[in-house]
Residue, then its C-alpha position, 0 to 999 in steps of 0.5 A: m492768588p487773588k481772584r481776577k475781576e473781568e469786565p462785566r458782559d452783556l447778558f443775553p436777552g431775557a436773562l435779566e428778567m429771568m434772574v429778577l423773577e427768581i429772586l422775587r420768587r424767594r422774596p419781594l424786594h425793591g429795585y436797588a436791592l435786586a441790583q445789589h442781590i445780583r451783583e453780590r450773588s454773582d461775585e460782582l461778575l454781573r452788574v445791573e445798571e439802572g438803565s437796564l433794570y427799571p425798564a425790565l421791571q416795567r416789562l415784567l409789570k406790563a406782562e403781569l409777571v410781577t406787581a408793585e406797591w409803595g413801601v419803605s426801605a430799611s434806610g427809610r426811603r419810599v420805594r417800589i416793592y416788587r413781587l412775583t405773581a403766580k403767572g410770573a412763577k409759571h413764566l419763570e419755570r418755563e424760561v428756566s427750563k428752556f435756559e437749561q436746554m440751551l445751556e446743555g446744548i451749548t455744553r455739548v458743542l463746546a466739549p472736547a470731541k470724543s476720540 
């Protein structure tokens, strides 16, 4: 049976930033590559639009969680390449821990009641 594609859903506040920081923890990337990576890794369940991604990257830059420098993409275009900072790595660790606790709580509430 073919996999059913659902409409993309809005992310909860902070989810996009957390995903971006995690991806950048693995390797520096430019914005378009970040959006592609999220789309591919989520099996196209998540689509990040430029109108969401670039403001999130600006917030991360302002908070000094990432840095950016100009570089050249594989296609030869001039792009800003984002890199995780040490401060960003610590922030990511805290946010993932909070997210895991929240998810555990939600999972418990949604679980069938024990008889």
